N, CA, C and O atoms as a GROMACS GRO file, in nm:
protein
  624
    1MET      N    1   0.082  -0.119   0.000
    1MET     CA    2   0.000   0.000   0.000
    1MET      C    3   0.087   0.127   0.000
    1MET      O    4   0.056   0.225  -0.068
    2ASN      N    5   0.197   0.123   0.077
    2ASN     CA    6   0.287   0.238   0.079
    2ASN      C    7   0.346   0.266  -0.058
    2ASN      O    8   0.358   0.381  -0.100
    3ALA      N    9   0.383   0.159  -0.128
    3ALA     CA   10   0.440   0.176  -0.262
    3ALA      C   11   0.336   0.236  -0.357
    3ALA      O   12   0.370   0.318  -0.441
    4LEU      N   13   0.211   0.194  -0.343
    4LEU     CA   14   0.105   0.251  -0.427
    4LEU      C   15   0.083   0.400  -0.397
    4LEU      O   16   0.062   0.479  -0.489
    5LEU      N   17   0.089   0.438  -0.269
    5LEU     CA   18   0.073   0.579  -0.233
    5LEU      C   19   0.186   0.664  -0.288
    5LEU      O   20   0.163   0.773  -0.341
    6VAL      N   21   0.310   0.614  -0.277
    6VAL     CA   22   0.425   0.688  -0.330
    6VAL      C   23   0.416   0.696  -0.482
    6VAL      O   24   0.444   0.801  -0.540
    7ALA      N   25   0.379   0.586  -0.546
    7ALA     CA   26   0.366   0.587  -0.693
    7ALA      C   27   0.254   0.683  -0.737
    7ALA      O   28   0.269   0.752  -0.837
    8ALA      N   29   0.145   0.687  -0.662
    8ALA     CA   30   0.037   0.782  -0.694
    8ALA      C   31   0.083   0.925  -0.677
    8ALA      O   32   0.047   1.012  -0.757
    9ALA      N   33   0.163   0.952  -0.574
    9ALA     CA   34   0.214   1.087  -0.551
    9ALA      C   35   0.307   1.129  -0.665
    9ALA      O   36   0.298   1.241  -0.715
   10LEU      N   37   0.396   1.040  -0.705
   10LEU     CA   38   0.486   1.073  -0.815
   10LEU      C   39   0.412   1.087  -0.947
   10LEU      O   40   0.442   1.175  -1.027
   11GLY      N   41   0.313   1.000  -0.969
   11GLY     CA   42   0.231   1.012  -1.090
   11GLY      C   43   0.154   1.142  -1.093
   11GLY      O   44   0.144   1.207  -1.197
   12GLY      N   45   0.098   1.180  -0.979
   12GLY     CA   46   0.027   1.307  -0.970
   12GLY      C   47   0.119   1.426  -0.994
   12GLY      O   48   0.080   1.522  -1.060
   13ALA      N   49   0.239   1.418  -0.940
   13ALA     CA   50   0.336   1.528  -0.959
   13ALA      C   51   0.373   1.542  -1.107
   13ALA      O   52   0.376   1.653  -1.160
   14PHE      N   53   0.401   1.430  -1.172
   14PHE     CA   54   0.439   1.437  -1.312
   14PHE      C   55   0.321   1.480  -1.400
   14PHE      O   56   0.341   1.550  -1.500
   15SER      N   57   0.200   1.440  -1.364
   15SER     CA   58   0.085   1.486  -1.443
   15SER      C   59   0.064   1.636  -1.425
   15SER      O   60   0.027   1.704  -1.520
   16LEU      N   61   0.087   1.688  -1.305
   16LEU     CA   62   0.079   1.833  -1.284
   16LEU      C   63   0.185   1.907  -1.366
   16LEU      O   64   0.158   2.010  -1.426
   17LEU      N   65   0.305   1.852  -1.366
   17LEU     CA   66   0.413   1.916  -1.441
   17LEU      C   67   0.386   1.915  -1.590
   17LEU      O   68   0.412   2.014  -1.659
   18VAL      N   69   0.334   1.805  -1.641
   18VAL     CA   70   0.303   1.796  -1.784
   18VAL      C   71   0.188   1.890  -1.818
   18VAL      O   72   0.193   1.961  -1.919
   19ARG      N   73   0.083   1.890  -1.734
   19ARG     CA   74  -0.034   1.975  -1.761
   19ARG      C   75   0.002   2.123  -1.759
   19ARG      O   76  -0.053   2.201  -1.838
   20ASN      N   77   0.092   2.163  -1.670
   20ASN     CA   78   0.132   2.304  -1.660
   20ASN      C   79   0.246   2.340  -1.755
   20ASN      O   80   0.292   2.454  -1.757
   21GLY      N   81   0.293   2.244  -1.834
   21GLY     CA   82   0.398   2.271  -1.931
   21GLY      C   83   0.535   2.292  -1.869
   21GLY      O   84   0.620   2.359  -1.928
   22ARG      N   85   0.558   2.236  -1.750
   22ARG     CA   86   0.686   2.255  -1.683
   22ARG      C   87   0.784   2.140  -1.703
   22ARG      O   88   0.900   2.150  -1.665
   23LEU      N   89   0.737   2.034  -1.762
   23LEU     CA   90   0.825   1.919  -1.785
   23LEU      C   91   0.880   1.929  -1.926
   23LEU      O   92   0.826   1.870  -2.020
   24THR      N   93   0.987   2.004  -1.940
   24THR     CA   94   1.046   2.030  -2.071
   24THR      C   95   1.195   1.997  -2.068
   24THR      O   96   1.254   1.976  -1.963
   25TRP      N   97   1.250   1.994  -2.186
   25TRP     CA   98   1.395   1.978  -2.196
   25TRP      C   99   1.449   2.094  -2.276
   25TRP      O  100   1.395   2.122  -2.383
   26PRO      N  101   1.548   2.162  -2.234
   26PRO     CA  102   1.617   2.151  -2.106
   26PRO      C  103   1.528   2.200  -1.992
   26PRO      O  104   1.440   2.283  -2.013
   27PRO      N  105   1.553   2.150  -1.872
   27PRO     CA  106   1.466   2.184  -1.759
   27PRO      C  107   1.492   2.327  -1.709
   27PRO      O  108   1.580   2.349  -1.625
   28VAL      N  109   1.417   2.423  -1.760
   28VAL     CA  110   1.439   2.562  -1.724
   28VAL      C  111   1.374   2.596  -1.590
   28VAL      O  112   1.416   2.693  -1.526
   29GLN      N  113   1.276   2.522  -1.547
   29GLN     CA  114   1.212   2.545  -1.418
   29GLN      C  115   1.232   2.423  -1.328
   29GLN      O  116   1.136   2.366  -1.276
   30LEU      N  117   1.356   2.384  -1.311
   30LEU     CA  118   1.388   2.262  -1.239
   30LEU      C  119   1.348   2.269  -1.092
   30LEU      O  120   1.288   2.174  -1.040
   31LEU      N  121   1.379   2.378  -1.024
   31LEU     CA  122   1.348   2.386  -0.882
   31LEU      C  123   1.198   2.388  -0.856
   31LEU      O  124   1.151   2.326  -0.761
   32SER      N  125   1.121   2.456  -0.940
   32SER     CA  126   0.976   2.455  -0.919
   32SER      C  127   0.918   2.317  -0.949
   32SER      O  128   0.822   2.275  -0.885
   33GLY      N  129   0.976   2.247  -1.044
   33GLY     CA  130   0.933   2.110  -1.071
   33GLY      C  131   0.965   2.017  -0.955
   33GLY      O  132   0.883   1.932  -0.918
   34LEU      N  133   1.084   2.033  -0.898
   34LEU     CA  134   1.120   1.952  -0.781
   34LEU      C  135   1.034   1.987  -0.661
   34LEU      O  136   1.000   1.900  -0.580
   35ALA      N  137   0.997   2.115  -0.648
   35ALA     CA  138   0.908   2.155  -0.538
   35ALA      C  139   0.771   2.092  -0.554
   35ALA      O  140   0.709   2.054  -0.455
   36THR      N  141   0.723   2.079  -0.677
   36THR     CA  142   0.595   2.011  -0.701
   36THR      C  143   0.603   1.864  -0.664
   36THR      O  144   0.511   1.810  -0.602
   37ILE      N  145   0.712   1.800  -0.700
   37ILE     CA  146   0.731   1.659  -0.664
   37ILE      C  147   0.739   1.642  -0.513
   37ILE      O  148   0.679   1.550  -0.457
   38ALA      N  149   0.813   1.732  -0.445
   38ALA     CA  150   0.823   1.727  -0.299
   38ALA      C  151   0.687   1.750  -0.235
   38ALA      O  152   0.653   1.683  -0.137
   39GLY      N  153   0.609   1.843  -0.289
   39GLY     CA  154   0.476   1.868  -0.234
   39GLY      C  155   0.384   1.749  -0.248
   39GLY      O  156   0.309   1.718  -0.156
   40CYS      N  157   0.389   1.682  -0.362
   40CYS     CA  158   0.305   1.564  -0.381
   40CYS      C  159   0.348   1.450  -0.289
   40CYS      O  160   0.263   1.378  -0.236
   41LEU      N  161   0.477   1.434  -0.270
   41LEU     CA  162   0.524   1.332  -0.174
   41LEU      C  163   0.482   1.368  -0.032
   41LEU      O  164   0.447   1.281   0.047
   42ALA      N  165   0.486   1.497  -0.001
   42ALA     CA  166   0.445   1.540   0.133
   42ALA      C  167   0.297   1.513   0.156
   42ALA      O  168   0.257   1.481   0.268
   43LEU      N  169   0.216   1.524   0.052
   43LEU     CA  170   0.073   1.499   0.066
   43LEU      C  171   0.043   1.356   0.111
   43LEU      O  172  -0.054   1.334   0.185
   44VAL      N  173   0.122   1.259   0.069
   44VAL     CA  174   0.096   1.121   0.110
   44VAL      C  175   0.167   1.085   0.239
   44VAL      O  176   0.143   0.978   0.296
   45GLY      N  177   0.255   1.173   0.287
   45GLY     CA  178   0.328   1.145   0.412
   45GLY      C  179   0.238   1.116   0.530
   45GLY      O  180   0.257   1.015   0.597
   46PRO      N  181   0.140   1.203   0.560
   46PRO     CA  182   0.053   1.173   0.674
   46PRO      C  183  -0.025   1.042   0.659
   46PRO      O  184  -0.050   0.973   0.758
   47LEU      N  185  -0.062   1.008   0.537
   47LEU     CA  186  -0.133   0.881   0.515
   47LEU      C  187  -0.042   0.762   0.542
   47LEU      O  188  -0.083   0.666   0.607
   48ILE      N  189   0.080   0.768   0.493
   48ILE     CA  190   0.176   0.658   0.512
   48ILE      C  191   0.214   0.645   0.659
   48ILE      O  192   0.216   0.534   0.714
   49LEU      N  193   0.243   0.759   0.723
   49LEU     CA  194   0.289   0.754   0.861
   49LEU      C  195   0.176   0.717   0.957
   49LEU      O  196   0.200   0.654   1.059
   50ALA      N  197   0.054   0.756   0.926
   50ALA     CA  198  -0.060   0.716   1.010
   50ALA      C  199  -0.087   0.567   0.998
   50ALA      O  200  -0.131   0.504   1.094
   51ARG      N  201  -0.062   0.511   0.881
   51ARG     CA  202  -0.084   0.368   0.860
   51ARG      C  203   0.016   0.282   0.935
   51ARG      O  204  -0.014   0.168   0.972
   52SER      N  205   0.138   0.336   0.959
   52SER     CA  206   0.241   0.254   1.021
   52SER      C  207   0.206   0.215   1.163
   52SER      O  208   0.243   0.108   1.209
   53GLY      N  209   0.132   0.302   1.235
   53GLY     CA  210   0.089   0.268   1.369
   53GLY      C  211   0.199   0.272   1.474
   53GLY      O  212   0.176   0.237   1.589
   54ARG      N  213   0.318   0.316   1.434
   54ARG     CA  214   0.428   0.325   1.530
   54ARG      C  215   0.411   0.447   1.618
   54ARG      O  216   0.360   0.550   1.574
   55SER      N  217   0.451   0.436   1.741
   55SER     CA  218   0.452   0.552   1.828
   55SER      C  219   0.597   0.595   1.847
   55SER      O  220   0.688   0.513   1.841
   56GLY      N  221   0.617   0.723   1.870
   56GLY     CA  222   0.753   0.773   1.892
   56GLY      C  223   0.838   0.767   1.767
   56GLY      O  224   0.940   0.699   1.765
   57GLY      N  225   0.797   0.837   1.663
   57GLY     CA  226   0.870   0.835   1.537
   57GLY      C  227   1.003   0.909   1.545
   57GLY      O  228   1.048   0.948   1.653
   58SER      N  229   1.063   0.929   1.431
   58SER     CA  230   1.193   0.994   1.421
   58SER      C  231   1.175   1.137   1.369
   58SER      O  232   1.064   1.178   1.334
   59LEU      N  233   1.284   1.210   1.365
   59LEU     CA  234   1.279   1.350   1.321
   59LEU      C  235   1.240   1.361   1.174
   59LEU      O  236   1.163   1.450   1.137
   60GLY      N  237   1.291   1.273   1.090
   60GLY     CA  238   1.253   1.276   0.949
   60GLY      C  239   1.104   1.253   0.930
   60GLY      O  240   1.041   1.318   0.846
   61GLU      N  241   1.048   1.160   1.007
   61GLU     CA  242   0.905   1.135   0.999
   61GLU      C  243   0.825   1.255   1.048
   61GLU      O  244   0.720   1.286   0.993
   62LEU      N  245   0.875   1.323   1.153
   62LEU     CA  246   0.809   1.444   1.202
   62LEU      C  247   0.810   1.553   1.095
   62LEU      O  248   0.710   1.623   1.077
   63VAL      N  249   0.921   1.568   1.025
   63VAL     CA  250   0.930   1.668   0.918
   63VAL      C  251   0.834   1.634   0.805
   63VAL      O  252   0.764   1.722   0.755
   64TRP      N  253   0.830   1.507   0.766
   64TRP     CA  254   0.741   1.464   0.658
   64TRP      C  255   0.595   1.486   0.697
   64TRP      O  256   0.515   1.535   0.617
   65MET      N  257   0.561   1.449   0.820
   65MET     CA  258   0.424   1.467   0.869
   65MET      C  259   0.389   1.616   0.877
   65MET      O  260   0.279   1.654   0.837
   66THR      N  261   0.479   1.698   0.927
   66THR     CA  262   0.453   1.842   0.938
   66THR      C  263   0.433   1.904   0.801
   66THR      O  264   0.338   1.980   0.780
   67GLY      N  265   0.522   1.874   0.708
   67GLY     CA  266   0.509   1.929   0.573
   67GLY      C  267   0.380   1.885   0.507
   67GLY      O  268   0.313   1.966   0.443
   68GLY      N  269   0.345   1.759   0.520
   68GLY     CA  270   0.223   1.708   0.460
   68GLY      C  271   0.098   1.770   0.522
   68GLY      O  272   0.005   1.807   0.450
   69LEU      N  273   0.097   1.781   0.654
   69LEU     CA  274  -0.019   1.841   0.720
   69LEU      C  275  -0.033   1.989   0.685
   69LEU      O  276  -0.145   2.037   0.668
   70LEU      N  277   0.078   2.060   0.674
   70LEU     CA  278   0.070   2.200   0.633
   70LEU      C  279   0.005   2.213   0.496
   70LEU      O  280  -0.082   2.298   0.475
   71ILE      N  281   0.047   2.130   0.403
   71ILE     CA  282  -0.009   2.136   0.268
   71ILE      C  283  -0.156   2.098   0.270
   71ILE      O  284  -0.238   2.165   0.206
   72TRP      N  285  -0.192   1.991   0.342
   72TRP     CA  286  -0.333   1.950   0.350
   72TRP      C  287  -0.418   2.062   0.410
   72TRP      O  288  -0.525   2.093   0.358
   73ILE      N  289  -0.370   2.123   0.518
   73ILE     CA  290  -0.448   2.226   0.586
   73ILE      C  291  -0.467   2.348   0.496
   73ILE      O  292  -0.578   2.401   0.486
   74PHE      N  293  -0.361   2.391   0.430
   74PHE     CA  294  -0.374   2.506   0.340
   74PHE      C  295  -0.465   2.475   0.221
   74PHE      O  296  -0.538   2.562   0.175
   75ASP      N  297  -0.462   2.352   0.171
   75ASP     CA  298  -0.552   2.313   0.062
   75ASP      C  299  -0.698   2.313   0.109
   75ASP      O  300  -0.785   2.363   0.038
   76VAL      N  301  -0.724   2.257   0.227
   76VAL     CA  302  -0.860   2.253   0.279
   76VAL      C  303  -0.912   2.395   0.304
   76VAL      O  304  -1.027   2.425   0.273
   77VAL      N  305  -0.827   2.480   0.361
   77VAL     CA  306  -0.868   2.620   0.384
   77VAL      C  307  -0.898   2.689   0.251
   77VAL      O  308  -0.991   2.769   0.242
   78GLY      N  309  -0.820   2.660   0.149
   78GLY     CA  310  -0.845   2.718   0.017
   78GLY      C  311  -0.978   2.673  -0.041
   78GLY      O  312  -1.050   2.754  -0.100
   79VAL      N  313  -1.010   2.547  -0.024
   79VAL     CA  314  -1.137   2.494  -0.076
   79VAL      C  315  -1.253   2.551   0.005
   79VAL      O  316  -1.355   2.590  -0.053
   80ILE      N  317  -1.240   2.556   0.137
   80ILE     CA  318  -1.347   2.612   0.220
   80ILE      C  319  -1.368   2.760   0.189
   80ILE      O  320  -1.480   2.809   0.194
   81GLY      N  321  -1.259   2.830   0.157
   81GLY     CA  322  -1.269   2.971   0.122
   81GLY      C  323  -1.328   2.996  -0.015
   81GLY      O  324  -1.340   3.111  -0.057
   82GLY      N  325  -1.365   2.892  -0.085
   82GLY     CA  326  -1.430   2.907  -0.215
   82GLY      C  327  -1.334   2.908  -0.332
   82GLY      O  328  -1.375   2.940  -0.444
   83ASN      N  329  -1.210   2.873  -0.311
   83ASN     CA  330  -1.113   2.872  -0.420
   83ASN      C  331  -1.104   2.731  -0.477
   83ASN      O  332  -1.009   2.658  -0.449
   84MET      N  333  -1.203   2.692  -0.555
   84MET     CA  334  -1.207   2.557  -0.612
   84MET      C  335  -1.106   2.538  -0.725
   84MET      O  336  -1.074   2.425  -0.762
   85LYS      N  337  -1.057   2.648  -0.781
   85LYS     CA  338  -0.958   2.637  -0.888
   85LYS      C  339  -0.818   2.657  -0.831
   85LYS      O  340  -0.739   2.735  -0.884
   86TRP      N  341  -0.790   2.586  -0.725
   86TRP     CA  342  -0.661   2.593  -0.658
   86TRP      C  343  -0.554   2.545  -0.755
   86TRP      O  344  -0.549   2.426  -0.788
   87THR      N  345  -0.471   2.633  -0.801
   87THR     CA  346  -0.379   2.597  -0.908
   87THR      C  347  -0.255   2.524  -0.858
   87THR      O  348  -0.203   2.437  -0.928
   88ASN      N  349  -0.206   2.557  -0.742
   88ASN     CA  350  -0.086   2.488  -0.694
   88ASN      C  351  -0.117   2.419  -0.562
   88ASN      O  352  -0.065   2.457  -0.457
   89TRP      N  353  -0.201   2.317  -0.568
   89TRP     CA  354  -0.238   2.245  -0.447
   89TRP      C  355  -0.122   2.165  -0.390
   89TRP      O  356  -0.125   2.130  -0.272
   90ALA      N  357  -0.020   2.135  -0.469
   90ALA     CA  358   0.096   2.062  -0.418
   90ALA      C  359   0.193   2.155  -0.346
   90ALA      O  360   0.274   2.111  -0.264
   91THR      N  361   0.185   2.285  -0.378
   91THR     CA  362   0.276   2.382  -0.315
   91THR      C  363   0.198   2.509  -0.278
   91THR      O  364   0.223   2.615  -0.334
   92PRO      N  365   0.105   2.498  -0.183
   92PRO     CA  366   0.025   2.617  -0.149
   92PRO      C  367   0.102   2.722  -0.072
   92PRO      O  368   0.066   2.840  -0.076
   93LEU      N  369   0.206   2.683  -0.003
   93LEU     CA  370   0.290   2.777   0.071
   93LEU      C  371   0.406   2.820  -0.017
   93LEU      O  372   0.451   2.744  -0.103
   94GLY      N  373   0.454   2.939   0.003
   94GLY     CA  374   0.574   2.982  -0.068
   94GLY      C  375   0.695   2.903  -0.021
   94GLY      O  376   0.695   2.845   0.087
   95GLU      N  377   0.799   2.902  -0.104
   95GLU     CA  378   0.917   2.822  -0.070
   95GLU      C  379   0.986   2.872   0.056
   95GLU      O  380   1.038   2.792   0.134
   96ARG      N  381   0.986   3.003   0.078
   96ARG     CA  382   1.049   3.056   0.199
   96ARG      C  383   0.970   3.018   0.323
   96ARG      O  384   1.028   2.978   0.424
   97THR      N  385   0.839   3.032   0.316
   97THR     CA  386   0.755   2.999   0.431
   97THR      C  387   0.769   2.852   0.467
   97THR      O  388   0.791   2.819   0.584
   98MET      N  389   0.758   2.765   0.369
   98MET     CA  390   0.768   2.622   0.395
   98MET      C  391   0.907   2.587   0.448
   98MET      O  392   0.920   2.512   0.544
   99GLY      N  393   1.010   2.641   0.385
   99GLY     CA  394   1.146   2.611   0.427
   99GLY      C  395   1.177   2.657   0.568
   99GLY      O  396   1.243   2.586   0.643
  100LEU      N  397   1.129   2.775   0.605
  100LEU     CA  398   1.156   2.825   0.739
  100LEU      C  399   1.076   2.751   0.845
  100LEU      O  400   1.125   2.731   0.956
  101ILE      N  401   0.954   2.710   0.813
  101ILE     CA  402   0.877   2.629   0.908
  101ILE      C  403   0.946   2.495   0.929
  101ILE      O  404   0.959   2.449   1.042
  102ILE      N  405   0.991   2.433   0.822
  102ILE     CA  406   1.058   2.303   0.833
  102ILE      C  407   1.192   2.319   0.906
  102ILE      O  408   1.230   2.231   0.983
  103LEU      N  409   1.262   2.430   0.884
  103LEU     CA  410   1.386   2.456   0.958
  103LEU      C  411   1.357   2.464   1.107
  103LEU      O  412   1.433   2.410   1.188
  104ALA      N  413   1.248   2.530   1.144
  104ALA     CA  414   1.211   2.538   1.286
  104ALA      C  415   1.181   2.400   1.342
  104ALA      O  416   1.219   2.369   1.455
  105VAL      N  417   1.113   2.316   1.265
  105VAL     CA  418   1.082   2.180   1.310
  105VAL      C  419   1.212   2.099   1.326
  105VAL      O  420   1.227   2.024   1.422
  106LEU      N  421   1.304   2.115   1.231
  106LEU     CA  422   1.432   2.043   1.240
  106LEU      C  423   1.511   2.085   1.365
  106LEU      O  424   1.563   2.000   1.437
  107ILE      N  425   1.519   2.215   1.389
  107ILE     CA  426   1.594   2.263   1.505
  107ILE      C  427   1.528   2.217   1.634
  107ILE      O  428   1.596   2.168   1.725
  108ALA      N  429   1.395   2.231   1.643
  108ALA     CA  430   1.324   2.187   1.763
  108ALA      C  431   1.338   2.036   1.784
  108ALA      O  432   1.356   1.990   1.897
  109GLY      N  433   1.330   1.961   1.676
  109GLY     CA  434   1.344   1.817   1.688
  109GLY      C  435   1.483   1.774   1.731
  109GLY      O  436   1.498   1.680   1.809
  110MET      N  437   1.586   1.843   1.681
  110MET     CA  438   1.722   1.810   1.723
  110MET      C  439   1.743   1.845   1.870
  110MET      O  440   1.808   1.770   1.943
  111ARG      N  441   1.688   1.957   1.912
  111ARG     CA  442   1.702   2.000   2.052
  111ARG      C  443   1.627   1.907   2.146
  111ARG      O  444   1.667   1.890   2.261
  112SER      N  445   1.519   1.848   2.099
  112SER     CA  446   1.441   1.760   2.185
  112SER      C  447   1.490   1.615   2.182
  112SER      O  448   1.436   1.530   2.252
  113GLY      N  449   1.590   1.587   2.100
  113GLY     CA  450   1.649   1.453   2.098
  113GLY      C  451   1.586   1.356   2.000
  113GLY      O  452   1.604   1.235   2.014
  114LEU      N  453   1.513   1.405   1.902
  114LEU     CA  454   1.452   1.316   1.804
  114LEU      C  455   1.547   1.273   1.693
  114LEU      O  456   1.518   1.179   1.620
  115ALA      N  457   1.660   1.340   1.679
  115ALA     CA  458   1.750   1.312   1.568
  115ALA      C  459   1.836   1.189   1.598
  115ALA      O  460   1.955   1.203   1.628
  116GLY      N  461   1.778   1.073   1.592
  116GLY     CA  462   1.851   0.949   1.616
  116GLY      C  463   1.911   0.895   1.487
  116GLY      O  464   1.915   0.963   1.385
  117LYS      N  465   1.958   0.773   1.493
  117LYS     CA  466   2.021   0.710   1.378
  117LYS      C  467   1.928   0.607   1.316
  117LYS      O  468   1.969   0.495   1.285
  118ASP      N  469   1.804   0.644   1.297
  118ASP     CA  470   1.705   0.556   1.235
  118ASP      C  471   1.717   0.568   1.084
  118ASP      O  472   1.701   0.676   1.028
  119TRP      N  473   1.745   0.455   1.017
  119TRP     CA  474   1.763   0.457   0.872
  119TRP      C  475   1.643   0.397   0.800
  119TRP      O  476   1.658   0.341   0.691
  120SER      N  477   1.524   0.410   0.859
  120SER     CA  478   1.405   0.360   0.790
  120SER      C  479   1.378   0.450   0.669
  120SER      O  480   1.421   0.565   0.664
  121TRP      N  481   1.307   0.396   0.573
  121TRP     CA  482   1.284   0.472   0.450
  121TRP      C  483   1.197   0.594   0.477
  121TRP      O  484   1.211   0.696   0.408
  122THR      N  485   1.109   0.588   0.576
  122THR     CA  486   1.026   0.703   0.606
  122THR      C  487   1.108   0.815   0.670
  122THR      O  488   1.084   0.932   0.642
  123ASN      N  489   1.204   0.780   0.754
  123ASN     CA  490   1.291   0.880   0.814
  123ASN      C  491   1.380   0.946   0.710
  123ASN      O  492   1.395   1.068   0.709
  124VAL      N  493   1.437   0.866   0.623
  124VAL     CA  494   1.526   0.919   0.519
  124VAL      C  495   1.447   1.007   0.421
  124VAL      O  496   1.496   1.112   0.379
  125THR      N  497   1.327   0.966   0.386
  125THR     CA  498   1.243   1.047   0.297
  125THR      C  499   1.209   1.180   0.362
  125THR      O  500   1.215   1.284   0.297
  126GLY      N  501   1.175   1.177   0.489
  126GLY     CA  502   1.145   1.300   0.561
  126GLY      C  503   1.264   1.394   0.568
  126GLY      O  504   1.250   1.515   0.549
  127TRP      N  505   1.382   1.340   0.595
  127TRP     CA  506   1.504   1.423   0.597
  127TRP      C  507   1.531   1.482   0.459
  127TRP      O  508   1.565   1.600   0.448
  128ALA      N  509   1.516   1.401   0.356
  128ALA     CA  510   1.541   1.452   0.219
  128ALA      C  511   1.445   1.564   0.185
  128ALA      O  512   1.487   1.666   0.130
  129LEU      N  513   1.317   1.547   0.216
  129LEU     CA  514   1.219   1.653   0.190
  129LEU      C  515   1.251   1.778   0.272
  129LEU      O  516   1.248   1.890   0.220
  130GLY      N  517   1.283   1.758   0.398
  130GLY     CA  518   1.314   1.872   0.485
  130GLY      C  519   1.435   1.950   0.439
  130GLY      O  520   1.432   2.073   0.434
  131LEU      N  521   1.541   1.880   0.406
  131LEU     CA  522   1.662   1.949   0.359
  131LEU      C  523   1.638   2.018   0.225
  131LEU      O  524   1.693   2.124   0.199
  132PHE      N  525   1.556   1.957   0.140
  132PHE     CA  526   1.522   2.022   0.013
  132PHE      C  527   1.447   2.152   0.038
  132PHE      O  528   1.480   2.255  -0.021
  133TRP      N  529   1.345   2.148   0.126
  133TRP     CA  530   1.266   2.268   0.153
  133TRP      C  531   1.350   2.379   0.215
  133TRP      O  532   1.335   2.496   0.179
  134VAL      N  533   1.436   2.343   0.308
  134VAL     CA  534   1.523   2.444   0.370
  134VAL      C  535   1.620   2.500   0.267
  134VAL      O  536   1.641   2.622   0.261
  135GLY      N  537   1.679   2.414   0.186
  135GLY     CA  538   1.769   2.460   0.080
  135GLY      C  539   1.700   2.548  -0.021
  135GLY      O  540   1.757   2.647  -0.067
  136LEU      N  541   1.577   2.514  -0.056
  136LEU     CA  542   1.500   2.594  -0.150
  136LEU      C  543   1.470   2.732  -0.091
  136LEU      O  544   1.474   2.832  -0.162
  137ALA      N  545   1.440   2.737   0.037
  137ALA     CA  546   1.412   2.865   0.101
  137ALA      C  547   1.535   2.954   0.098
  137ALA      O  548   1.526   3.072   0.064
  138PHE      N  549   1.650   2.899   0.134
  138PHE     CA  550   1.771   2.980   0.136
  138PHE      C  551   1.817   3.017  -0.004
  138PHE      O  552   1.869   3.127  -0.026
  139SER      N  553   1.800   2.927  -0.100
  139SER     CA  554   1.841   2.961  -0.236
  139SER      C  555   1.751   3.068  -0.295
  139SER      O  556   1.799   3.154  -0.370
  140SER      N  557   1.622   3.066  -0.264
  140SER     CA  558   1.534   3.171  -0.315
  140SER      C  559   1.568   3.305  -0.251
  140SER      O  560   1.556   3.409  -0.316
  141TRP      N  561   1.609   3.303  -0.128
  141TRP     CA  562   1.648   3.426  -0.060
  141TRP      C  563   1.778   3.481  -0.118
  141TRP      O  564   1.790   3.601  -0.140
  142LEU      N  565   1.873   3.393  -0.143
  142LEU     CA  566   2.001   3.436  -0.200
  142LEU      C  567   1.986   3.487  -0.343
  142LEU      O  568   2.051   3.584  -0.382
  143LEU      N  569   1.901   3.422  -0.421
  143LEU     CA  570   1.887   3.459  -0.561
  143LEU      C  571   1.808   3.588  -0.582
  143LEU      O  572   1.820   3.651  -0.687
  144THR      N  573   1.729   3.627  -0.483
  144THR     CA  574   1.648   3.748  -0.500
  144THR      C  575   1.684   3.858  -0.401
  144THR      O  576   1.603   3.948  -0.376
  145SER      N  577   1.802   3.855  -0.346
  145SER     CA  578   1.840   3.954  -0.245
  145SER      C  579   1.906   4.074  -0.311
  145SER      O  580   2.028   4.082  -0.320
  146GLY      N  581   1.826   4.166  -0.357
  146GLY     CA  582   1.878   4.289  -0.415
  146GLY      C  583   1.915   4.274  -0.561
  146GLY      O  584   1.897   4.168  -0.621
  147SER      N  585   1.967   4.380  -0.616
  147SER     CA  586   2.000   4.381  -0.758
  147SER      C  587   2.129   4.304  -0.788
  147SER      O  588   2.153   4.268  -0.903
  148TRP      N  589   2.209   4.280  -0.688
  148TRP     CA  590   2.334   4.208  -0.710
  148TRP      C  591   2.318   4.057  -0.698
  148TRP      O  592   2.412   3.983  -0.724
  149GLY      N  593   2.200   4.012  -0.658
  149GLY     CA  594   2.181   3.868  -0.642
  149GLY      C  595   2.261   3.817  -0.523
  149GLY      O  596   2.265   3.882  -0.419
  150ALA      N  597   2.324   3.702  -0.537
  150ALA     CA  598   2.402   3.644  -0.429
  150ALA      C  599   2.522   3.730  -0.396
  150ALA      O  600   2.566   3.733  -0.281
  151THR      N  601   2.577   3.799  -0.493
  151THR     CA  602   2.692   3.885  -0.468
  151THR      C  603   2.653   4.001  -0.375
  151THR      O  604   2.733   4.042  -0.291
  152GLY      N  605   2.532   4.053  -0.390
  152GLY     CA  606   2.485   4.163  -0.307
  152GLY      C  607   2.477   4.121  -0.161
  152GLY      O  608   2.502   4.201  -0.072
  153LEU      N  609   2.441   3.996  -0.136
  153LEU     CA  610   2.434   3.948   0.001
  153LEU      C  611   2.573   3.939   0.062
  153LEU      O  612   2.591   3.972   0.180
  154VAL      N  613   2.670   3.896  -0.016
  154VAL     CA  614   2.806   3.884   0.034
  154VAL      C  615   2.866   4.022   0.063
  154VAL      O  616   2.943   4.037   0.158
  155LEU      N  617   2.830   4.122  -0.017
  155LEU     CA  618   2.886   4.255   0.001
  155LEU      C  619   2.825   4.330   0.119
  155LEU      O  620   2.883   4.429   0.163
  156ARG      N  621   2.712   4.286   0.170
  156ARG     CA  622   2.647   4.358   0.282
  156ARG      C  623   2.717   4.335   0.411
  156ARG      O  624   2.675   4.388   0.514
   0.00000   0.00000   0.00000
């Protein structure tokens, strides 16, 4: 069942990318395409982790669950608010907002002792998603910081 959920998430992500014309060669919108894939994987995270029935998960699982629940909640609020034509349901939050929230979860989880050496696939997937979101947040900040771009940040 987990494999079917992950396959459905990846299939949904690729269908979104094809429908929006973002799956092209050369990949000119690579980061936004990867963000769509990460968002679709995050959407199935709460379903997969709730099915496992384990108590006391790991930090990666907490990150995956947090990211997925954030996306689900923002999507539900959008639908309740009457926005039925939600265009980016896989990425309703901006990259900076999502990345900084996940960074806060990572720091809090490390401080609380959740960062163990669990190499389960759910923990590794959660860490990969979390590091991607944090990296995307910082890269978007560096790339748009003033007229000098990344150089402008270094000169400040």
